[in-house]
N, C-alpha and C positions, 0 to 999 in steps of 0.2 A: 256383395255388389252394392252398386248405388244407383237409384234411378236418376239420370241426368236432368230430368224435368222437374222434379220435386225435391231432389235431395235425399229422400227416403232410402234406408237401407232395406235391401231386399236379400233372401235367400236365394242362391244360384245353386241347384241340385247338381251334384257330380254326374258326369257321363262318362261312358267308356266309347272308344272309337277303335276301329278296325287297324290293324298294323300290317302294313306291307313288309314281307321279307322276301328279297329276290333269290330266286332258285340258282341252281348250278348252271341250267341251259340259259337262263336269262343273263346270268353274269358273264358267260361265255360268249354270247350274242354280242354284249357291250364291249368286252374286253378280252380278245381271243388270246392275248398273252396270259391272262389269268388262267386259262384252261391248261395252257402248257405247264404253268408253275404247279397247278393243281397236281396233274399228271405225274410231274417229277417227285412232287412230295409224296403221293401215294405209292410210288416205286420204292422209295426207301426203305 
């Protein structure tokens, strides 16, 4: 990174962020057709 005020280079430490993964119930609430497709696929 770079300090915009002085132009000096600075080390920016690595960070980890939480990741959101939508579950089946959330996906069904957002797209009811997806639940139907998933049910048909599971039944094969």
